Structures are given as structure tokens and as C-alpha cells.
BAFI-3210 file (N, C-alpha, C; in Angstrom, 3 decimals, decimal comma, padded with zeros to 6 digits):
// residues 306
n [1|2|3|4|5|6|7|8|9|10|11|12|13|14|15|16|17|18|19|20|21|22|23|24|25|26|27|28|29|30|31|32|33|34|35|36|37|38|39|40|41|42|43|44|45|46|47|48|49|50|51|52|53|54|55|56|57|58|59|60|61|62|63|64|65|66|67|68|69|70|71|72|73|74|75|76|77|78|79|80|81|82|83|84|85|86|87|88|89|90|91|92|93|94|95|96|97|98|99|100|101|102|103|104|105|106|107|108|109|110|111|112|113|114|115|116|117|118|119|120|121|122|123|124|125|126|127|128|129|130|131|132|133|134|135|136|137|138|139|140|141|142|143|144|145|146|147|148|149|150|151|152|153|154|155|156|157|158|159|160|161|162|163|164|165|166|167|168|169|170|171|172|173|174|175|176|177|178|179|180|181|182|183|184|185|186|187|188|189|190|191|192|193|194|195|196|197|198|199|200|201|202|203|204|205|206|207|208|209|210|211|212|213|214|215|216|217|218|219|220|221|222|223|224|225|226|227|228|229|230|231|232|233|234|235|236|237|238|239|240|241|242|243|244|245|246|247|248|249|250|251|252|253|254|255|256|257|258|259|260|261|262|263|264|265|266|267|268|269|270|271|272|273|274|275|276|277|278|279|280|281|282|283|284|285|286|287|288|289|290|291|292|293|294|295|296|297|298|299|300|301|302|303|304|305|306]
n.u [282,568|283,540|281,452|279,979|281,317|281,254|278,608|278,093|279,360|278,042|275,618|276,551|277,376|274,637|273,706|274,990|274,603|271,849|271,274|271,041|269,654|266,550|265,189|261,903|259,854|257,262|255,941|255,113|253,635|251,286|247,803|245,352|244,726|244,096|241,663|239,990|239,647|238,504|239,760|242,476|242,913|241,896|244,046|245,908|245,432|246,125|248,902|249,189|248,741|250,539|252,559|252,585|252,606|254,479|256,829|259,581|260,539|261,617|259,385|260,958|260,292|257,256|255,355|252,531|250,654|249,067|248,481|250,803|253,412|256,216|258,286|260,361|262,886|264,079|265,764|265,002|265,410|263,879|261,738|260,812|259,695|257,575|256,279|255,114|253,377|251,431|250,059|249,560|248,041|245,437|244,905|244,351|241,597|240,412|240,169|237,974|236,333|235,638|234,445|235,691|237,922|241,735|244,602|246,469|249,044|250,912|251,571|254,174|257,288|259,992|262,981|265,470|269,047|269,957|272,957|275,132|275,233|274,378|273,303|270,976|269,954|269,484|267,060|265,374|264,888|263,970|261,228|259,948|259,241|258,122|254,657|254,222|254,743|253,389|250,760|249,784|248,311|249,240|252,728|255,624|255,473|252,482|251,627|248,898|248,989|251,098|254,646|255,835|255,015|255,303|258,549|260,746|258,869|257,649|255,151|253,455|253,542|253,496|250,595|249,876|250,314|248,644|246,395|246,153|243,769|243,482|243,831|240,436|239,556|236,955|238,268|239,970|239,512|237,846|239,197|241,324|239,557|239,359|241,144|243,601|245,097|243,698|245,470|246,981|248,779|248,769|248,685|247,535|244,789|243,866|242,581|240,697|242,358|245,147|247,991|250,969|252,652|252,606|253,204|255,483|258,871|259,888|261,832|264,688|264,550|264,666|267,557|269,240|269,744|272,047|270,283|267,639|268,145|269,257|268,228|265,530|267,172|268,371|265,349|264,829|266,574|267,893|267,868|269,268|269,469|267,740|266,246|267,660|267,470|264,505|265,453|266,972|264,446|262,610|260,884|258,520|259,067|258,409|259,378|259,025|258,804|260,741|262,688|263,302|264,059|266,659|268,009|268,496|269,991|272,524|273,036|273,622|275,964|277,812|278,822|278,694|279,263|276,851|274,925|272,546|270,021|268,655|270,941|272,683|274,776|273,245|273,129|273,703|271,717|269,784|271,276|270,877|267,990|267,179|268,458|266,968|264,534|264,685|265,930|264,549|262,225|260,589|257,942|257,667|256,938|257,972|260,404|260,533|260,038|262,079|264,544|264,331|263,935|263,428|259,643|259,876|261,663|261,575|258,976|260,436|262,152|261,107|258,369|254,638|254,019|253,621]
n.v [055,700|058,045|059,190|058,732|060,501|062,765|063,436|062,875|064,950|067,660|066,951|067,378|070,198|072,173|071,509|073,292|075,357|075,811|077,026|077,202|074,283|072,912|070,289|069,280|068,374|067,047|065,936|062,416|060,825|062,333|063,057|062,067|063,951|063,601|062,071|060,987|060,691|063,034|065,283|065,040|065,896|068,765|068,820|069,132|071,482|073,472|073,373|073,733|076,424|077,633|077,310|078,372|081,427|082,097|082,416|082,142|080,505|077,031|074,601|071,404|068,801|066,996|065,203|063,529|062,425|060,560|061,612|063,574|065,286|066,091|068,078|068,924|071,511|074,468|078,110|080,724|080,009|081,011|081,896|079,227|078,741|080,578|079,808|077,714|077,278|079,237|076,856|075,057|076,851|076,581|074,506|073,830|075,573|073,032|071,456|072,401|073,074|070,769|070,348|069,093|069,323|069,443|068,907|071,275|071,949|070,447|070,238|070,780|071,556|070,006|071,141|070,833|071,679|070,341|068,738|068,213|067,301|064,253|063,848|065,708|064,078|061,521|062,312|063,438|060,762|059,318|061,261|060,502|058,108|057,907|057,685|055,420|053,461|052,878|052,239|049,475|049,797|051,158|052,279|053,656|055,907|055,328|056,766|059,105|061,487|063,250|064,911|062,905|061,270|062,296|062,861|061,849|061,481|060,653|060,475|061,277|063,789|065,215|064,100|066,390|068,876|068,401|068,220|069,936|071,876|075,554|076,890|078,737|081,313|080,953|078,459|077,890|079,797|078,363|076,377|077,546|080,078|081,939|085,883|085,113|084,370|085,143|086,421|084,809|083,354|080,703|078,277|074,729|072,823|068,984|065,851|067,113|068,058|069,366|069,934|068,975|069,248|072,336|073,648|072,363|072,209|070,170|069,853|070,655|068,802|066,413|067,703|066,606|063,716|061,608|060,498|058,822|056,461|056,714|057,572|055,694|053,343|054,087|054,968|052,506|050,878|051,786|051,216|051,254|054,304|055,056|054,358|054,887|058,399|057,780|057,304|059,251|061,653|060,597|059,036|055,991|053,434|051,185|048,554|046,750|043,614|042,158|044,383|043,921|040,999|041,373|042,924|042,112|039,699|040,504|041,471|039,773|038,095|039,964|039,483|037,238|035,450|034,085|034,081|033,605|033,618|032,144|030,351|030,884|030,628|029,933|031,424|033,899|033,724|035,562|038,312|039,625|039,070|040,950|042,972|043,675|044,087|046,294|048,299|047,334|047,594|045,095|042,295|040,303|038,116|038,225|038,202|035,589|034,034|034,681|034,131|032,191|031,888|030,133|030,606|029,974|032,162|034,293|035,256|035,206|037,723|039,745|039,869|039,262|040,768|042,305]
n.w [-104,731|-104,349|-105,207|-102,305|-100,598|-101,778|-101,226|-098,730|-097,852|-098,688|-097,475|-094,993|-095,712|-096,206|-093,647|-092,006|-092,312|-092,043|-089,690|-085,732|-084,721|-083,332|-081,256|-080,680|-077,633|-075,994|-072,828|-072,477|-070,689|-070,455|-069,753|-072,727|-074,792|-078,109|-079,397|-081,011|-085,337|-085,785|-083,410|-084,506|-086,993|-086,373|-084,446|-086,724|-088,360|-086,078|-085,438|-087,910|-088,306|-086,523|-087,255|-089,578|-088,392|-087,655|-088,874|-088,767|-087,444|-088,716|-089,502|-090,043|-089,735|-088,250|-085,410|-084,384|-081,383|-079,283|-076,995|-077,418|-078,187|-081,761|-082,262|-085,043|-086,133|-087,032|-086,004|-083,894|-080,118|-078,348|-079,810|-080,802|-078,652|-078,109|-080,333|-079,401|-077,481|-078,475|-079,721|-077,969|-076,238|-078,300|-078,180|-076,243|-076,129|-078,110|-076,237|-074,289|-075,610|-076,149|-073,776|-071,898|-068,923|-068,449|-067,292|-068,043|-067,272|-066,814|-069,593|-070,454|-072,994|-073,877|-075,028|-077,461|-078,550|-081,282|-081,592|-084,265|-087,175|-087,660|-085,144|-085,951|-087,738|-086,363|-084,639|-086,431|-087,844|-085,227|-085,079|-086,922|-086,997|-084,849|-084,481|-085,908|-084,531|-082,053|-083,555|-084,604|-087,573|-089,187|-091,280|-091,206|-092,955|-093,307|-091,350|-090,176|-088,861|-089,105|-090,436|-092,044|-094,032|-096,176|-096,531|-098,344|-100,797|-103,309|-105,127|-103,250|-103,527|-105,606|-105,479|-104,073|-104,795|-107,187|-106,576|-103,917|-102,468|-101,486|-098,478|-096,791|-094,992|-093,612|-093,303|-091,093|-089,023|-088,112|-086,601|-084,431|-083,754|-083,704|-085,057|-085,637|-088,427|-089,887|-092,355|-093,870|-095,641|-097,898|-097,045|-097,663|-098,386|-097,749|-098,574|-097,191|-095,163|-093,199|-095,381|-094,379|-096,457|-097,273|-095,001|-093,568|-093,886|-096,057|-097,940|-096,801|-095,020|-096,384|-097,397|-095,357|-095,549|-097,598|-099,720|-100,986|-100,268|-098,224|-096,297|-095,814|-095,229|-092,511|-091,540|-090,902|-089,904|-087,632|-084,408|-082,384|-082,059|-081,800|-079,165|-077,665|-077,714|-077,404|-074,446|-073,443|-073,651|-071,864|-072,804|-073,241|-075,613|-078,243|-080,116|-083,155|-083,373|-085,169|-085,213|-083,059|-082,505|-084,031|-083,099|-080,843|-081,214|-082,050|-080,387|-079,060|-080,420|-080,414|-077,628|-077,274|-079,457|-080,603|-083,094|-082,137|-080,246|-078,205|-077,737|-075,685|-072,301|-069,833|-067,521|-068,840|-070,049|-068,454|-068,246|-070,609|-070,419|-068,969|-070,057|-072,360|-071,203|-069,992|-071,364|-074,106|-073,295|-073,737|-072,997|-071,217|-072,010|-075,377|-073,936|-073,351|-075,600|-077,058|-076,136|-075,094|-072,328|-069,123|-067,911|-065,047|-064,203|-065,322|-064,137|-060,922|-061,660|-062,841|-062,023|-062,201|-064,483|-066,982]
ca.u [283,009|283,852|280,013|279,443|281,599|280,699|276,580|277,852|280,591|276,844|274,763|277,358|277,406|273,424|273,432|275,772|273,933|270,423|271,252|270,140|268,253|265,912|263,910|261,131|258,827|255,699|255,637|254,687|253,156|249,943|246,232|245,001|244,789|243,367|240,559|239,746|240,040|238,403|240,450|244,033|242,623|242,266|245,649|247,057|245,598|246,961|250,496|249,816|248,887|251,433|254,025|252,810|252,652|256,371|257,535|261,231|260,540|261,410|259,299|261,309|259,088|256,172|254,085|251,436|250,509|247,154|249,116|252,345|253,860|257,002|258,202|261,877|262,516|264,893|265,021|265,301|264,599|262,338|260,716|260,073|258,603|256,715|254,743|254,803|252,415|250,372|249,711|248,458|246,068|244,403|244,725|243,623|240,096|239,886|239,797|237,143|234,759|234,005|234,044|236,959|239,385|242,620|245,947|248,078|250,218|251,918|251,579|255,139|258,137|261,593|263,618|267,869|269,417|270,182|274,332|275,294|274,492|274,542|272,271|269,863|269,574|268,595|265,891|264,203|263,902|262,695|259,781|258,824|259,218|256,688|252,914|254,352|256,023|252,662|249,836|250,604|247,824|250,359|253,202|256,111|254,995|251,218|251,042|248,472|249,156|251,906|254,821|256,315|254,531|256,080|259,521|261,334|257,796|257,402|253,758|252,438|254,107|252,807|249,341|249,826|250,810|247,847|244,905|245,691|243,298|244,030|241,995|239,671|239,954|236,294|238,640|241,257|238,978|237,017|240,001|241,864|238,083|240,373|241,333|244,617|245,192|243,222|246,242|247,950|249,211|250,063|248,175|246,983|244,367|244,374|242,199|240,322|243,078|246,109|249,456|252,447|253,626|252,238|253,995|256,861|260,827|260,066|263,261|265,156|264,481|265,861|268,618|270,910|270,753|272,566|269,683|266,286|268,293|270,064|267,067|264,769|268,415|267,969|264,539|264,259|267,130|268,770|266,555|269,884|269,959|265,863|266,512|269,072|266,913|263,757|265,364|267,106|263,542|261,828|259,510|258,759|259,078|258,512|260,020|258,388|258,698|261,819|263,516|263,323|264,842|267,732|268,992|269,332|270,830|273,516|273,692|273,923|277,146|279,104|278,829|278,491|279,934|275,953|273,339|271,279|269,764|268,852|272,249|273,674|274,790|271,400|273,206|273,707|270,530|269,395|271,621|269,690|266,712|267,547|268,800|265,256|262,989|264,940|266,198|263,931|260,837|259,764|257,312|258,206|256,419|258,398|261,855|260,521|260,071|263,429|265,917|263,938|264,480|261,981|258,780|259,303|262,228|261,364|258,418|261,097|263,420|260,825|256,695|254,058|253,311|254,206]
ca.v [055,832|059,736|059,450|058,477|061,433|064,275|063,599|063,081|066,359|068,556|066,977|068,828|071,520|072,132|071,556|073,814|076,571|076,103|077,408|076,459|073,202|071,565|069,064|070,446|067,503|067,127|064,682|060,902|060,706|063,520|062,923|062,182|064,918|063,293|061,240|060,697|060,844|065,012|066,219|064,771|066,956|070,125|069,580|069,972|072,475|074,097|073,016|074,526|077,694|078,135|077,883|080,160|082,543|082,150|082,358|082,134|078,920|076,365|073,481|070,452|068,064|066,451|064,143|064,556|061,476|060,810|062,148|064,451|065,976|066,014|068,705|069,360|072,792|075,198|079,577|081,071|079,195|081,910|081,844|078,060|078,025|080,952|079,192|076,338|078,124|079,322|075,601|075,152|077,401|076,341|072,491|074,419|075,801|072,503|070,413|073,314|073,117|069,480|070,278|068,404|070,125|068,733|069,349|071,596|072,971|069,804|070,158|071,589|071,349|070,122|071,778|070,445|071,576|069,318|069,384|067,636|066,214|062,740|064,180|065,684|063,044|060,604|063,058|063,669|059,708|059,343|061,906|059,975|056,443|057,652|057,306|054,309|052,489|053,325|051,892|048,745|049,904|052,446|052,476|055,018|056,371|056,076|057,056|060,100|062,384|064,447|065,128|061,677|059,998|063,474|062,188|060,996|059,996|061,654|060,611|062,167|065,393|065,009|064,466|067,601|069,527|067,974|067,997|070,705|073,764|076,296|076,918|079,985|082,081|080,063|077,269|078,603|080,197|077,460|075,709|078,631|080,266|083,900|086,134|085,049|083,065|085,388|086,807|083,748|082,577|079,363|077,273|074,047|070,962|068,094|065,112|067,165|068,438|070,712|069,679|069,152|069,815|073,580|074,332|072,266|072,887|069,139|069,390|070,926|067,366|065,880|067,973|065,958|062,627|061,602|060,351|058,336|055,161|056,733|057,606|054,375|052,440|054,584|054,929|051,115|049,739|052,751|051,490|051,716|055,430|055,862|054,077|056,935|058,972|057,838|057,497|060,937|062,657|060,025|057,728|054,185|053,080|050,083|047,559|045,615|042,012|042,063|045,486|043,927|040,226|041,338|043,530|040,904|039,148|042,026|042,153|037,785|037,761|040,835|038,884|035,475|034,820|033,446|034,875|032,644|033,965|030,416|029,146|031,333|030,118|029,623|032,668|034,777|034,930|036,468|039,544|039,991|039,073|042,614|044,269|043,476|044,689|047,360|048,746|047,568|047,564|043,982|042,062|038,748|037,059|037,976|037,953|033,897|033,583|035,236|033,638|030,682|031,821|029,560|031,537|030,818|032,514|035,367|035,880|036,410|038,795|040,776|039,926|038,679|041,661|042,301]
ca.w [-103,672|-104,843|-105,063|-100,989|-099,977|-102,319|-101,097|-097,274|-097,895|-099,436|-096,141|-093,853|-095,897|-096,196|-092,353|-091,266|-093,086|-091,181|-088,044|-084,711|-085,577|-082,186|-081,263|-079,410|-076,865|-074,865|-071,687|-072,518|-069,496|-070,295|-070,663|-073,869|-076,342|-079,226|-078,997|-082,533|-086,527|-085,772|-083,181|-085,300|-088,082|-085,586|-083,816|-087,628|-088,324|-085,179|-085,858|-090,071|-088,779|-085,986|-088,405|-090,412|-087,737|-086,943|-089,843|-088,823|-087,084|-089,966|-089,293|-090,907|-089,408|-086,508|-085,184|-083,275|-080,665|-078,723|-075,790|-076,802|-079,917|-080,817|-083,307|-084,541|-086,398|-087,377|-085,664|-082,424|-079,152|-077,612|-081,088|-081,097|-077,306|-078,356|-081,410|-078,875|-076,481|-079,491|-080,229|-076,360|-076,465|-079,247|-077,715|-074,776|-076,821|-078,280|-075,039|-074,194|-076,647|-075,877|-071,965|-071,267|-068,562|-068,072|-066,100|-069,096|-066,279|-067,043|-070,781|-071,007|-073,976|-073,835|-076,056|-077,175|-079,521|-082,094|-081,972|-084,852|-088,454|-087,569|-083,710|-086,297|-088,360|-085,774|-084,004|-087,876|-088,005|-084,377|-085,083|-088,673|-086,453|-083,970|-084,675|-086,629|-083,440|-081,148|-084,243|-085,956|-088,207|-090,433|-091,460|-090,818|-094,780|-093,742|-089,868|-090,527|-087,973|-088,982|-091,976|-091,905|-094,890|-097,108|-096,546|-099,944|-101,377|-105,020|-105,238|-101,756|-103,683|-106,910|-104,929|-103,638|-106,499|-108,195|-105,506|-102,681|-102,582|-100,508|-097,522|-096,772|-093,748|-092,363|-092,310|-090,567|-088,013|-087,139|-085,667|-084,090|-083,343|-083,700|-086,571|-086,155|-089,139|-091,663|-093,184|-093,417|-097,420|-099,332|-096,497|-098,250|-097,562|-099,164|-098,148|-096,207|-093,773|-093,868|-095,855|-094,037|-097,570|-097,447|-093,639|-093,106|-094,986|-096,478|-098,543|-095,923|-093,697|-096,729|-097,070|-094,126|-096,442|-098,520|-100,774|-100,183|-099,671|-096,576|-095,306|-095,792|-094,019|-090,852|-090,568|-090,995|-089,394|-087,022|-083,295|-081,404|-082,109|-081,192|-077,830|-076,600|-078,078|-076,164|-073,348|-073,006|-073,576|-071,236|-073,685|-073,618|-076,984|-078,251|-081,511|-083,693|-083,098|-086,158|-084,650|-081,650|-082,201|-085,142|-082,405|-079,429|-082,074|-082,354|-079,177|-078,579|-081,488|-079,758|-076,211|-077,080|-079,817|-081,848|-083,108|-081,405|-078,139|-077,317|-077,389|-075,035|-071,964|-069,021|-066,286|-069,649|-070,465|-067,640|-068,341|-072,155|-070,157|-068,435|-071,041|-073,032|-070,361|-069,290|-072,209|-075,179|-072,928|-074,457|-072,634|-070,182|-074,286|-076,043|-073,810|-073,186|-076,705|-077,789|-075,129|-074,444|-070,389|-068,277|-066,970|-063,806|-063,406|-066,110|-063,335|-060,794|-062,109|-063,131|-061,387|-062,853|-064,941|-068,546]
c.u [283,341|282,326|279,319|280,073|281,038|279,333|276,452|278,289|278,839|276,275|275,428|277,698|275,700|273,446|273,854|276,218|271,949|270,686|270,865|268,761|267,452|264,811|263,193|260,443|257,870|255,559|254,452|253,451|251,458|249,387|245,910|244,599|243,738|242,963|239,867|239,966|240,027|239,586|242,039|243,813|242,836|243,959|246,715|246,858|246,354|248,705|250,765|249,862|249,945|252,660|254,629|253,102|254,401|257,111|259,324|261,302|260,503|260,843|259,891|260,272|258,169|255,604|253,285|251,206|248,915|247,557|250,487|252,175|255,442|257,329|259,996|261,812|263,683|264,511|265,552|264,698|263,642|261,458|259,884|259,193|257,616|255,587|254,734|253,598|251,559|249,251|248,862|247,814|245,893|244,257|244,193|241,965|239,886|238,925|238,334|236,265|234,191|233,916|234,291|237,985|240,282|243,687|246,870|249,161|251,288|252,407|253,236|256,493|259,449|261,926|264,895|267,893|270,553|272,119|275,272|274,879|273,619|272,697|270,855|268,907|268,511|266,874|265,053|263,462|263,307|261,661|259,296|258,736|257,822|255,800|253,265|254,713|254,338|251,212|249,917|249,410|248,560|252,080|254,724|255,951|253,510|250,479|249,892|248,800|250,853|252,917|255,479|255,932|254,953|257,665|260,161|260,202|256,891|255,520|252,967|252,938|253,252|250,831|248,870|249,397|249,339|246,198|244,643|245,687|243,522|243,617|241,688|240,065|238,491|237,138|239,504|240,702|238,090|238,309|241,056|240,627|238,666|240,235|242,941|245,623|244,653|244,178|247,505|248,065|249,286|249,253|247,199|246,133|243,558|243,783|240,902|241,209|244,769|247,541|250,369|253,624|253,412|252,956|255,067|257,872|260,961|261,773|264,433|265,573|265,243|266,906|269,673|270,498|270,956|271,771|268,345|266,756|268,753|269,114|266,039|265,681|268,191|266,808|264,370|264,601|267,906|267,926|267,728|269,435|268,719|266,174|266,922|268,091|265,662|263,965|266,162|265,810|262,131|260,798|259,553|258,697|259,577|258,738|258,903|259,229|259,972|263,058|263,362|264,429|266,492|268,129|269,475|270,283|271,915|274,391|274,899|275,631|278,178|279,491|279,241|279,454|279,270|275,489|272,828|270,875|269,538|269,628|272,817|273,765|273,398|272,164|273,692|272,294|269,641|269,812|271,109|268,899|266,495|267,275|267,042|264,002|263,330|265,484|265,499|262,779|260,604|259,423|258,082|257,739|257,181|260,011|261,994|260,846|261,474|264,518|265,555|264,143|262,999|261,234|258,995|260,668|262,074|260,604|259,037|261,621|262,214|259,137|255,867|253,337|253,966|254,311]
c.v [057,534|060,090|059,941|060,165|063,400|064,194|063,451|064,937|067,474|068,417|067,788|070,179|072,343|072,389|072,692|075,687|076,880|076,678|077,209|075,428|072,315|071,050|069,441|069,017|067,693|066,094|063,636|060,921|061,408|062,381|063,029|063,279|064,979|062,434|060,353|061,038|063,066|065,510|066,042|066,155|068,111|070,117|069,969|070,893|073,851|074,162|073,831|075,741|078,519|078,590|078,574|081,413|082,689|081,172|081,947|080,991|078,468|075,077|072,484|069,018|067,701|065,733|064,118|062,714|061,753|061,478|063,310|065,251|065,490|067,196|069,218|070,619|073,850|077,062|079,037|080,349|079,568|081,704|080,344|077,973|078,972|080,677|077,696|076,973|078,716|078,010|075,107|075,280|076,983|075,067|072,663|074,338|074,748|071,464|071,290|073,042|071,973|069,616|069,256|069,825|069,391|069,563|070,332|071,932|071,701|069,543|070,984|070,968|071,505|070,421|071,310|070,777|070,194|069,872|069,673|066,864|065,445|062,664|064,442|065,054|062,150|061,090|062,988|061,854|059,464|059,757|060,851|058,786|056,505|057,011|055,233|052,831|052,007|052,505|050,737|048,839|050,837|052,156|053,638|056,189|056,295|056,643|058,894|061,432|063,055|064,596|063,707|060,729|061,374|063,206|061,040|060,196|060,849|061,851|061,114|063,431|065,576|065,230|065,486|068,975|070,010|068,185|069,319|071,891|074,581|077,063|078,439|080,537|081,313|078,841|077,006|078,975|079,511|076,447|076,907|079,896|081,544|084,292|085,934|084,801|084,226|086,484|086,038|083,406|081,368|077,955|076,180|072,780|069,887|066,619|065,593|067,697|068,373|070,112|069,863|069,844|071,516|074,869|073,737|072,064|071,503|068,920|069,837|069,564|066,857|065,984|067,446|063,900|062,287|061,140|059,423|056,809|054,868|056,912|056,207|053,874|052,875|054,542|053,330|049,948|050,646|052,242|052,179|053,224|056,021|055,127|054,946|057,399|058,778|057,696|058,639|061,892|061,399|059,063|056,381|054,194|052,015|049,726|046,718|044,429|042,025|043,138|044,596|042,446|040,836|042,499|043,091|039,846|039,276|041,579|040,670|037,770|038,631|040,060|037,582|034,154|033,806|034,118|035,084|032,943|033,191|029,922|029,664|030,458|030,414|031,071|034,047|035,453|035,486|037,979|040,222|040,404|040,845|043,907|044,196|044,105|045,551|048,413|048,826|047,753|046,324|043,387|040,502|037,776|036,779|037,767|035,545|033,465|033,479|034,326|032,226|030,608|031,141|031,169|031,613|032,120|033,779|035,793|036,465|037,013|040,335|041,022|039,437|039,608|042,519|040,964]
c.w [-103,330|-104,488|-103,208|-100,054|-099,816|-101,673|-099,189|-097,033|-097,438|-098,348|-095,609|-094,330|-095,718|-093,772|-091,303|-092,009|-092,285|-090,122|-087,532|-084,906|-084,184|-082,200|-079,998|-079,024|-076,352|-073,588|-072,623|-071,873|-069,638|-071,231|-072,423|-074,179|-076,810|-079,104|-079,906|-083,656|-086,031|-085,255|-083,277|-085,954|-087,726|-085,340|-085,251|-088,505|-087,047|-085,513|-087,640|-089,356|-087,487|-086,326|-088,958|-089,979|-086,973|-087,982|-090,439|-088,277|-088,478|-089,316|-089,998|-090,650|-087,714|-086,565|-083,736|-082,476|-080,125|-077,471|-075,772|-078,019|-079,728|-082,628|-083,588|-085,994|-086,440|-086,931|-084,401|-081,042|-078,719|-078,314|-080,703|-079,252|-077,015|-079,634|-080,371|-077,651|-077,791|-079,870|-078,828|-075,958|-076,714|-078,857|-076,756|-075,228|-077,229|-077,605|-073,978|-074,329|-076,154|-074,139|-071,498|-070,158|-067,998|-066,870|-067,762|-068,572|-066,642|-068,560|-071,006|-071,374|-073,249|-075,084|-076,129|-078,497|-080,050|-082,296|-083,613|-086,330|-088,249|-086,177|-084,701|-087,305|-087,432|-085,032|-084,760|-087,794|-087,195|-084,256|-086,197|-088,062|-085,294|-083,878|-085,248|-085,418|-082,152|-081,908|-085,547|-086,923|-089,721|-090,400|-091,285|-092,316|-094,769|-092,477|-090,895|-090,483|-088,072|-090,324|-092,284|-093,448|-096,292|-097,041|-097,801|-100,511|-103,159|-104,990|-104,761|-102,536|-104,710|-106,374|-104,518|-104,389|-106,568|-107,642|-104,337|-103,423|-101,227|-099,902|-097,332|-095,334|-092,768|-091,857|-091,270|-089,059|-087,369|-086,081|-084,368|-083,339|-083,454|-085,286|-087,325|-087,827|-090,685|-092,750|-093,765|-095,057|-097,513|-097,958|-097,135|-097,601|-098,524|-098,835|-096,891|-094,583|-094,435|-094,034|-095,202|-094,838|-097,925|-095,845|-092,719|-094,719|-095,390|-097,394|-098,110|-094,953|-094,764|-096,989|-096,113|-094,385|-097,394|-100,188|-099,933|-099,733|-098,365|-095,605|-094,380|-094,394|-092,827|-090,492|-090,451|-090,077|-088,316|-085,691|-082,817|-081,133|-081,003|-079,698|-077,417|-076,366|-076,978|-074,498|-072,179|-072,849|-072,538|-071,570|-073,412|-074,450|-076,749|-079,696|-081,847|-083,479|-083,789|-085,446|-083,085|-081,135|-082,612|-083,963|-081,152|-080,145|-082,180|-081,005|-078,482|-078,797|-080,981|-078,843|-076,465|-077,603|-081,073|-081,501|-082,668|-080,209|-077,040|-077,010|-076,210|-073,260|-070,592|-067,747|-067,198|-069,736|-069,358|-067,324|-069,669|-071,558|-069,713|-069,586|-072,302|-072,472|-070,846|-070,767|-073,454|-074,903|-073,673|-073,331|-072,658|-071,577|-074,695|-075,399|-073,221|-074,616|-077,378|-077,685|-074,693|-072,689|-069,696|-067,891|-065,751|-063,062|-064,169|-064,582|-061,662|-060,223|-062,195|-062,521|-062,308|-064,061|-066,259|-068,892]
res [x|x|x|x|x|x|x|x|x|x|x|x|x|x|x|x|x|x|x|x|x|x|x|x|x|x|x|x|x|x|x|x|x|x|x|x|x|x|x|x|x|x|x|x|x|x|x|x|x|x|x|x|x|x|x|x|x|x|x|x|x|x|x|x|x|x|x|x|x|x|x|x|x|x|x|x|x|x|x|x|x|x|x|x|x|x|x|x|x|x|x|x|x|x|x|x|x|x|x|x|x|x|x|x|x|x|x|x|x|x|x|x|x|x|x|x|x|x|x|x|x|x|x|x|x|x|x|x|x|x|x|x|x|x|x|x|x|x|x|x|x|x|x|x|x|x|x|x|x|x|x|x|x|x|x|x|x|x|x|x|x|x|x|x|x|x|x|x|x|x|x|x|x|x|x|x|x|x|x|x|x|x|x|x|x|x|x|x|x|x|x|x|x|x|x|x|x|x|x|x|x|x|x|x|x|x|x|x|x|x|x|x|x|x|x|x|x|x|x|x|x|x|x|x|x|x|x|x|x|x|x|x|x|x|x|x|x|x|x|x|x|x|x|x|x|x|x|x|x|x|x|x|x|x|x|x|x|x|x|x|x|x|x|x|x|x|x|x|x|x|x|x|x|x|x|x|x|x|x|x|x|x|x|x|x|x|x|x|x|x|x|x|x|x|x|x|x|x|x|x|x|x|x|x|x|x]
***
């Protein structure tokens, strides 16, 4: 127990010394920005160069999705906004180079200051899970378009130290089509992509957690906090079958004394079905399968879609 309290106190101290910490996100209902791996790679370079151009902003983690992004960082809020505007500028250029016209006026960030260690932990976990939740080809450690794979991953860190190479001015100019990154130092490329190890402070992000076990537990178990963050920022988050079933079993155990959703009273199933649908974004097939609610009742409640 002493070890637990010592580790937790150390995390509290680290967070208190970070200065203002923010979560920045863009709308999930935006158009597709990154259509393929090549455009995602450009996006990784855009984030990397922006992070280096604003050294007073410390990026702890970030994720690129097909149509939106997340950044968790410390520093001054106004400087973070300026960093985002640089990112947006180069994303617009990337789209224009591909002959694409998009409504970039709608691509604006939400920014919220993280008020506590618990808040910071939950947001970092949320961001690092984001790609995995929408692409079932990846885990939270293998999704390639963010810094999630760097966290508590000694093999990835070792590969970076042994194999990453310093980027050239030519490589950076190919991303920005400008001289803005000519004087940048330390940006490295691994596997043909700018590595987050060279522009994110992974050590600082890891310091929010007691140890690797604590991080993994939150990453794999703490879905209630992910649900609350998604609701706050207006994202429609999905869950794996196992996560959804575990959450509903816990809800049934708490309210009805049984951890088997199919055994709760028929009238109670309607309430649980609404929770599954509206709070957990469950499909009608998932609801039918997990709580054994009649398909006709489901269609009368939610219509025939999903």
C-alpha cells in the first residue's frame, strides 16, 4: 500500500508542475481529410512540424482520424490555438494539392483545460484509444496515426533509438511547401514517417500514471470515462462487444441484482435498451443479442435502422 500511495503522490506532483494542460479536438462530423496512408503520413508530418515550431507547447499525445484530430498538450491556450491554425493551414494546402475543395470554416477546435490529474488521465486514455475504436484492424498500441503506440512500449522506444533517422530540410519542405521548418532540429523519421518520439513528450504523459499496469488497466477497463468525454465533445463513440457487454452487466447487477442482462424483468429491459442505444451507441442487433429483447419491441422503440 505504501508503494501505491508513493506512486500516486508522485503522479500528483508531476501534474502540478506541468502548468496548464489542455485537450484540443475538432468536429467528428467534418468531411474526410485523410483518404489513404499517404495523406495520413503527410498529416503526421504536419503535426510534427507544428509541434517543433511552437516549442513552448508540449504535446503529450495526439491522434489523427480520417476526419478529425485530438491533441493533448501543455502551454498557453492562445499559443495552442496558433499551433492549431498552422496545422489547419497545411491541411488545407494538402487538400488543395489533391484538387479538393472543403468547407474548412467548419474545421474549428474545441479546447478545454484539464482541471485535475484524474481529468488528464481520462483524456489521455480517451485520445490513445480513439483510433482503435473505429478501426478493428488495430489495437490501442498498433494504430499508426498518433502517439498511442509510444506509450509504455519499450520495444517501440528501442526501435526509435536504434533506427530513426534525422529528417532532411527537403523532407520537411515536401510537407509544408515552405521554409517554415528549415531551422527545426531533432525531427526524426522511422518507417517512412515522422516519429512521435521526436516531437511528443511521452515521458511526461507516462508520468500521469503510476506504472504500466495502471495505464493498461485504464486503457482497457475505464470505458465509463470514455463515454463521458465523448458526450462532452460531441463524438459518437463505439465500443467493442466485450466492453459493451461488461458495462451492461455491471449496470444490471447494480440496479437489478443480476449480472445477466437477459434475466432482468421484461419492462426493465426497455430502460436498459435505451441506455445501450443512446449512451453506448449500441446497434439494434447488439441490444437484441445481449438482453434478449424482442426484435419487434426494438423496432417500435428505435425504428428500423441500426
